[in-house]
C-alpha positions in Angstrom: 0.3 -0.2 0.1 1.2 3.4 -0.5 0.6 7.0 -0.1 0.4 8.2 -3.6 -2.9 5.4 -4.0 -4.8 7.2 -1.0 -3.8 9.8 -2.1 -5.5 8.7 -5.3 -8.9 7.5 -4.5 -9.3 10.4 -2.2 -9.5 12.8 -5.3 -11.1 10.5 -7.5 -13.8 10.7 -4.7 -14.2 14.1 -4.8 -13.9 14.8 -8.3 -17.2 12.9 -8.8 -15.8 9.2 -10.0 -14.2 10.8 -12.8 -11.0 9.7 -13.1 -10.2 12.2 -16.1 -10.7 15.1 -14.1 -8.4 13.9 -11.4 -5.6 13.3 -13.2 -6.3 16.5 -14.8 -6.3 18.2 -11.2 -2.8 15.9 -9.8 -1.0 16.6 -13.3 -0.9 12.8 -13.8 -1.9 10.3 -16.6 -5.9 8.9 -16.1 -4.1 5.3 -17.1 -1.7 5.6 -13.7 -4.4 7.0 -12.1 -6.4 3.9 -12.9 -3.9 1.2 -12.7 -2.8 2.5 -9.0 -6.3 1.9 -8.2 -6.5 -1.9 -9.0 -3.4 -2.7 -7.5 -4.5 -1.3 -3.9 -7.8 -3.0 -4.6 -5.7 -6.1 -5.8 -3.9 -6.2 -2.5 -6.9 -5.7 -0.4 -9.0 -8.3 -1.7 -12.2 -6.0 -2.0 -13.2 -3.1 -4.5 -13.4 0.0 -3.1 -14.9 2.0 -6.9 -18.1 -0.2 -8.7 -17.5 -0.3 -12.3 -19.4 -0.1 -14.8 -17.5 -1.2 -18.3 -14.4 1.7 -17.4 -16.6 3.8 -15.2 -16.6 4.5 -12.2 -20.4 4.4 -10.8 -20.5 5.4 -6.9 -18.0 3.8 -3.8 -19.4 0.7 -2.3 -19.9 0.3 1.0 -16.4 -0.7 2.4 -14.8 1.8 0.0 -16.3 5.0 2.2 -14.5 3.8 4.9 -11.5 3.1 3.2 -11.5 6.7 1.4 -12.3 8.3 5.1 -9.8 6.9 7.0 -7.5 7.3 4.0 -8.6 11.6 3.9 -7.5 10.7 7.9 -3.9 10.0 6.5 -3.4 12.9 4.4 -4.3 14.8 6.6 -2.1 13.5 9.4 1.3 13.6 6.4 -0.1 17.2 5.8 0.6 18.0 9.7 3.5 16.2 10.2 4.4 18.5 7.1 3.4 21.4 8.8 5.4 20.4 11.5 8.4 20.9 10.2 8.1 23.7 8.5 7.2 25.8 11.3 10.6 25.4 12.9 12.2 25.5 9.2 10.4 28.9 8.2 7.5 29.8 10.7 7.0 32.9 8.0 6.2 30.5 5.1 3.7 28.3 3.7 -0.2 28.7 3.0 -3.5 29.6 4.7 -7.0 28.7 3.1 -10.1 29.9 4.5 -13.5 29.4 3.3 -16.2 31.7 4.1 -19.0 33.9 2.2 -19.6 36.9 0.0 -20.3 39.4 2.7 -17.2 37.8 5.1 -14.7 38.0 1.5 -16.2 41.6 0.4 -16.4 43.7 3.6 -15.4 42.4 7.5 -11.7 40.3 6.4 -9.6 43.0 3.8 -8.4 45.1 6.1 -7.2 41.8 7.6 -6.1 39.9 4.9 -3.8 43.2 4.4 -2.1 43.4 7.3 -1.2 40.1 7.1 -0.1 40.0 3.8 2.5 42.7 4.4 3.8 40.8 7.5 3.7 37.2 5.5 4.6 38.1 2.4 5.1 34.2 1.3 2.4 32.7 3.4 0.2 31.9 0.0 -3.6 33.4 0.5 -6.5 31.6 -0.5 -10.0 33.0 -0.4 -12.9 30.3 -1.5 -16.6 32.0 -1.3 -19.5 29.6 -1.0 -23.0 28.6 1.3 -23.1 27.7 4.7 -23.0 24.4 4.2 -20.1 24.6 1.3 -18.4 26.0 4.2 -19.0 23.2 6.5 -18.5 20.5 3.9 -14.8 22.4 2.5 -13.4 22.5 6.7 -15.1 18.7 7.6 -13.1 17.7 4.9 -9.4 19.4 5.4 -10.0 21.1 2.3 -10.0 24.9 4.5 -8.0 25.5 7.1 -10.6 27.6 8.2 -14.8 28.4 8.3 -15.9 31.1 8.9 -19.3 31.8 9.1 -23.0 33.1 10.4 -25.6 31.2 10.0 -26.3 27.0 10.1 -24.2 26.5 12.6 -25.5 23.3 13.0 -23.3 22.3 10.0 -19.8 23.1 12.0 -20.6 20.8 14.7 -18.0 18.5 13.9 -15.3 22.5 13.9 -14.0 24.2 17.0 -16.0 26.4 16.3 -15.4 30.6 18.2 -17.4 34.4 18.2 -15.2 36.5 16.5 -17.7 39.6 16.7 -21.3 40.4 16.3 -23.6 42.5 13.8 -26.3 43.8 12.8 -28.2 45.1 9.8 -29.9 48.9 8.2 -32.9 49.7 6.0 -30.9 51.2 2.5 -33.4 52.7 0.2 -33.3 55.4 -2.5 -32.8 59.4 -1.5 -36.2 60.5 -1.4 -38.1 57.2 -0.2 -41.0 57.4 1.8 -39.4 55.2 4.8 -37.2 57.7 5.6 -39.5 60.4 6.3 -41.2 58.2 8.0 -38.5 57.2 10.2 -37.7 60.6 11.5 -41.6 61.7 11.5 -42.0 57.8 14.2 -38.3 58.5 16.3 -37.3 54.8 13.9 -38.2 52.6 12.1 -40.4 49.8 13.0 -40.8 46.4 11.4 -44.6 47.0 10.0 -43.6 49.8 7.9 -40.9 47.4 6.9 -43.6 44.7 5.9 -45.8 47.1 4.1 -42.5 47.6 1.5 -41.9 45.2 -1.4 -38.1 43.8 0.5 -35.0 43.1 -1.3 -32.6 40.9 1.0 -30.0 37.6 1.5 -31.3 34.2 0.3 -32.5 32.5 2.8 -29.2 30.5 5.2 -26.9 33.5 4.4 -26.0 36.4 5.7 -28.0 36.7 9.3 -31.0 35.9 7.2 -33.0 34.2 9.4 -32.7 37.0 12.9 -34.5 39.0 10.1 -37.1 36.1 9.8 -37.4 35.4 13.1 -38.3 38.9 13.8 -41.1 39.0 11.1 -42.6 35.9 12.7 -42.5 36.6 16.3 -44.0 40.4 16.0 -46.7 38.5 13.6 -46.1 40.4 10.6 -45.2 38.8 7.3 -42.3 40.1 5.0 -42.9 40.6 1.1 -39.2 39.6 0.5 -39.1 40.0 -3.6 -35.5 39.6 -4.5 -33.2 37.9 -3.0 -29.6 37.5 -3.5 -26.0 35.7 -1.2 -24.1 39.1 -3.0 -25.6 42.0 -0.9 -23.2 44.4 -4.1 -26.6 42.9 -6.4 -28.7 44.0 -3.2 -27.5 47.5 -3.6 -28.0 47.0 -7.6 -31.6 46.3 -7.3 -32.5 48.9 -4.9 -30.8 51.5 -6.7 -33.2 50.6 -9.9 -36.2 50.4 -7.5 -37.3 47.2 -7.4 -37.8 47.3 -3.5 -35.9 48.2 -0.4 -33.2 46.5 0.8 -32.5 44.9 4.6 -28.5 44.6 4.0 -25.4 44.1 7.5 -24.6 47.5 8.1 -21.0 46.5 7.2 -21.9 46.1 3.9 -22.4 50.4 3.6 -19.5 51.5 1.7 -19.8 55.0 2.3 -16.8 54.6 -1.1 -19.3 53.6 -3.3 -23.0 54.3 -1.7 -22.7 57.9 -1.4 -26.5 57.3 -3.1 -28.5 55.6 -1.0 -29.5 56.3 2.6 -29.1 54.6 5.4 -31.9 53.6 8.1 -31.1 52.7 11.4 -32.3 48.8 12.0 -30.1 47.1 14.6 -32.9 48.0 16.7 -35.3 46.0 15.0 -33.5 42.9 15.0 -31.4 40.4 17.3 -28.0 41.0 16.3 -25.8 38.5 14.5 -22.7 37.1 15.8 -19.7 36.1 13.2 -17.4 33.2 13.8 -14.2 31.8 12.5 -13.2 27.7 13.0 -11.3 24.4 12.2 -10.4 21.4 12.1 -10.4 19.4 15.7 -7.0 18.0 15.1 -5.3 21.0 13.0 -2.1 21.7 13.6 -1.7 25.9 14.1 0.9 27.3 12.8 2.5 30.5 14.3 0.5 32.6 11.3 -2.8 31.0 11.7 -3.2 32.0 15.0 -2.0 35.8 14.3 -4.4 35.2 11.4 -7.2 34.2 14.1 -6.3 37.2 16.5 -5.9 40.1 13.8 -9.9 39.0 12.6 -10.7 38.8 16.3 -8.6 40.6 18.2 -9.8 38.6 21.5 -8.9 36.1 20.1 -5.3 35.0 21.4 -3.5 32.0 20.7 -4.0 31.2 25.0 -8.4 31.4 24.3 -7.8 29.2 20.8 -6.1 26.5 22.9 -8.5 27.0 25.3 -11.6 26.3 22.7 -9.4 23.4 21.4 -9.1 22.0 25.1 -13.7 22.6 25.3 -14.8 19.1 24.4 -18.0 19.6 23.6 -20.0 23.2 21.5 -21.7 24.0 25.1 -18.5 23.8 27.2 -16.8 25.9 24.6 -20.4 28.9 24.8 -20.1 28.6 27.9 -15.8 29.7 27.6 -16.8 32.2 25.8 -19.9 33.5 27.1 -18.8 36.3 29.6 -16.4 37.8 26.0 -17.1 41.0 25.9 -17.6 40.4 21.5 -16.8 43.5 18.8 -19.7 44.7 17.1 -19.3 46.3 13.5 
């Protein structure tokens, strides 16, 4: 059994059983991969992949277990490399992050900029996706860190730590009736918003659940006419007059959003908390600790190590219960 064979079965399993695509991603030949998989199956005396002719159709039940263990072995090998690299050159390597568009576009740029100044030899990789995609990337070890707000139940196998609180604002074009209405009533009310066509995030993105919960508990039904995962898309359609936008306040950029009027809505919705997390057993290099602390200053190395030491998510929640989280 060779490490290369384990890498091949792992990669094939994660390229939808497409051997050709796997070969391209690994810069090797399709026949070479097929041969090594067959040699491994012959050695083990089982089929890892079921076949129809020359095509792989699905992973066998025993193959599922073997592929999962192969992934664990490959991650341990990568950890060994990282440990060695930490002692040979602590300021070079790579760091991959999976997050949503809002985090990547609005929360992370200053963190990335300062991090790059300190660690120019660390290659950064940003992956954007839904909470489900982010959780899968982190759980399989495809990325080092997951940053998410919604769907935290998907991250049960990760060590998740709270970073900051944030809330929402309403954005409308200049001259919109809600501007005068909010000024006269001393602030927006949910019934005011319920009467408007709303443009906001797709469910499962950027704290959308808090918005739905607020309307439900107040007995109002929101008239959501357009949803998107991208805040910039939401603002574009507000400009086109499609409806009233409800977005994360941190996503307002004075430099480019001067044509929109921002109305505070933080009193209408519960604040959301963004978390950062990683797989248990991940070897955190010094620059990884530094990245976490730059993103969330209260999460210094001692706090992160304390979170790693917690055996359950509830224990981690108790650990951070008294932390004063910053607000964006």
